[in-house]
N, C-alpha and C positions, 0 to 999 in steps of 0.2 A: 441408754442415756447419751445425749450428744456431747461433743467436746465443750460446747458453750455451757451447758447445764453443769457438767462436771467441774469446769473452772469456777462457776459461780458458787457451787457447793464448797469448793476450797476456800473461797473468800468468806462465805458465811461461817465456815468452821473456825477461821482465825478470829472473826468478830465475836463468835460465841466464846472462844478462849478468853478474849478480853473481858467479856461479861462475867465469866466464871472467876477469873483472878480478881475481879472487883468484888464479887459477892463473898469470896473466901478471905478477902483482906490481904492477899498477896500484894496487890496494888491498892492505893487509897484513892478516894474520889478526886483529891487534889492532883494526883499524878496524871489524870486525864488532861489537865491543862498543860503540863510539861510535855507530854507526848504529842499533844495536838500542836503545840508551838514548834516542837522539833520537826514534825511532819510538814507544817505550814511554811516555816521560815527556812528550812534546810533541805530536807529530803525531797519533798514534792517539787520545789523549784528545780532541783537537780534533775528529777525525772522528766519534768516538762521540757527543760532545756535540751536534754539528750535526745528525747523522742522527736521533738519538733525540728531540731537541727539536722537530724538524719532522715527526716520524712520528705516525701514528695509533696510539694506545695499544693498540687491539685487534689491530693487525698485529704489535706487538712481542711481546705475550704470546699467542702463537699456537701452532700445532701444533709449531713448532720446539722450544719449551721442553718440551712434553709428550714428544715423541719422544726428545729428548736425555736427559731424566731417566730415562725408561723404559729406554733402551738402556744407559745407564751403570750402572743397577742390575743389569741382566742380566750385563754383563761383570764387575762387581764381585763379584756372587754367585758366578760361576764361578771367578774367581781365588781368592776366599776359601775355597771348598770344596776346591780343589786344593792351594793353598799352605798354608793353615792346618790343615786337617783331615787331608790326606793326607801332605804334605811336612813338616808340623809346624814351619812358620816362626814366628818370634817375632812379637809384635804390631807392632813397628816394621817388620820386614821385610815382613809382610803388608800393612801400611798403605801403604808406599812402592810395593809392587807393585800394589795396588788403584789408587793414583793414576796409576801408569805405564800402566795398562791402560784408563783411562777419562777422565783429565783432559786435555781437548783444548786445542790451541794456538789459543784463541779470540781472543787479542789480536794477536800478530804476524802470523799467517797467516789466522785466521778473519775478521778485519775486511776485509782485501783481497778475500778470496773472496766474502764477503757483499756488499760494496759494488760490486765490479766484475763478478763472474760472475753473481750473483743480482740485482744491481741495487738492493739495499736493505741498507745497512750496519746498519740497526737490527735486522735479524734475529738478529745475533749478540749483541746487548745482553743478553737474558735469560740466555744461556749464561754470559757473563762474570759477571753478577751472581750467578747460582746457584753457580758454582764458587768465587767469592771470598767470598760471604756465607754459604754453607752447607758446601760440600765442604771447603774449606781449614780453617775453624775446627774442624770435626769431626775432621779428620785431625790438626790441631795438638793437640787435646785428648787424643787417643789417644797421640800421640808424646810429649807432655809428661808423661803419666802412666806411660810405660814406662821402666823402669830401663835398658833396652837403648838408650834414646835419648840425648839430649844430657846428661841428668842435671840440667838446669836447669829449675826450676819457673817457670812463667809465670802471672802473676795473671789472674784472670777478666777484669778490665778490659782488660788488654793483649790477651787472646785475642779479646775481642769487638770491640775497636777496630782490630785489625790490618788487616782488609779495608778499612777506611775510610781507611787510609793508602796505598792503592793508587790511582794516578791513573786507571786505567780504571774502577774502581768509582765514584770521585768524579765523573768526567765523565758516566758513565751515569746516576747518581742526579740530578745537576744537570739533565741533559737530560730525565729523567722528570719532574722538578719543573716545568720550563718547559712541557713538553707537557701535563701534567695541569692546569696553570693557564691553558693556552691563551694564553700571553703572546707578543706579537709583539715580539721584541727589535729594537732599532734597527740599521739597516744599518751605521752607523759602528762598532758593536761586532762585528757578525757577519762583516764583510769580512775582518779580519785572522785571525779564527778559521777561516773558510773557506779562506784562503790556507794556513794551517798544515795544515788537514785534507787539502788536496790533496797534501801531501807524504807522507802516511801510507802509501799503497799502494806507490809506487815505492821509498821509503826502506826500508820493511819487507821488500820482496821482494829488493832488492839485498843487505840484511843476511842474509836467509835463504839466498840463493845463495852468498854469501861464506862463510857458516858451513860449507857443504858442501864448499867447496874446500880446507878444512883437512885433509881426509883422515880415514880411520878407523883407521889403524894405531895400535895400543896404546890405542884409545879404547873398544873394544867387547868384549863377551864373548857367547858363545852358550849360556850356561847355561840350563837348562830354565826357570828363573823368567823370564828375559829373553824366551825364545821364546814362552812362554805369554802374557806381557804384550803382546808385539808382535802376535801372532796375534789376540788378543782386541781390541786397539785398531784394527788396520788391516782386519780381516775381520769379526769378530763384531759389533762395535759398529755399523758402517753397515748390516749385514744386519738387526740387531735394530731399528734406527731405521726402515729401509724396511718391515719387517714391521708395525710398529706404525702407521706412517703409511698404508700401503696397505690393510691388512686390518682394523685397528681404527678408524682415523679416516676411512677411505675417501677418501684423497686421490689425485689424479691429476695428470698433466702437471707444470707448473712447481711446483705446490704440493708435489709428491712429491720433487722434486729437492733443494729446500732442506734439509729435515731429514736426508736421506740423505747429502748432500754434507758438511754441517757435522759430522755424526757421524764422517766419515772423516778429519777433521783429525788430524794427528799428535799425539803426546804433548807437552804444553807443557814448555818449558824450566824453568818454575817448579818442576816436580817434582824436578829435579836440585838446584835451589837449596834446596828443603826437605830433601832427603836429606843434603846437605852440612851444613846447619844442625843437623840432629838426629843426624848421624854414623851414618846407617842406610842400608844398601843403596845406596851411591853408585854402584857399578859397574852395578847393575841399572838405576838411574835414568838414568845417562849412556847406557848401551847402548840402552835403550828409546827415549829421546828421539832418538838418532841414527838408529837403524834404522827407526823409524816415520816419521821425517822423510824418509828416503831412499825409503821405500815409498809415501808419501802421494801424490806427484805421479802415478805411474802408476795408483794406485787411484782417485783423484779424477778423473783424465782418463777412465778407463773408465766411471765412474759418469755423468759428463756425456755421454759418447758413447752409453751405453745408454739413459739416461732422457731425454736431451735431444732 
């Protein structure tokens, strides 16, 4: 068993622990929200800041970003052609479906995978930045302008500054600033940040496993929109990322694993939050998040086994 597969097994084991403590009642379903907020607002931003601040900028903006952007455009195009042109979905429905099929869980699950399995948490930083600074604002602009959406108009200023209120974006940008200036921050400042960063992986994975223990009854549907989004997310996106990395960028070995594995991350929970806010395709978003999350572990385990 390769080191990559061994590291991924360790991640899965911690996620399974979260699932077990949820089933046995050691932690309650509502505790998942507390743990997720702790990981999202405190520990994961600390991890992103420390990894990006100490990283080589050339390694951050690497093939991972290119393959991620290329693969998401492929799945978004397919979903739009089928849902908008053939099934005649509204702009809001198509937009939520596009996000469900391509917006990866780069924060809660991507950071642990990049940091522990791939050995470089900075690899996920450009994905986080692209999704929050490009994908989300474009989606908000479409949803805000659709009468089928929330009906609330959002100012251009609010639209542009919304990503900057996300702690993952702020932490990544601050890390990029430190790395670009080549500043050596004092140990007295970095030690508490490193201590918080160390909690990101286990806390995030426990919350991830705990969320799965809540069960799926009444939470999902298998409508064709959901099936299309989940198939595109869990199958076509990693295949497209692999094809771009292997045959266009001529990557091999460990360099090929990173973009393929990160493209196989499940749909981010942010998509459901957006669907609720804009009152559009909430069932689609909820089902895609849950089903892709359930499928992501075997898919990513298979990728590490085949490519590792």
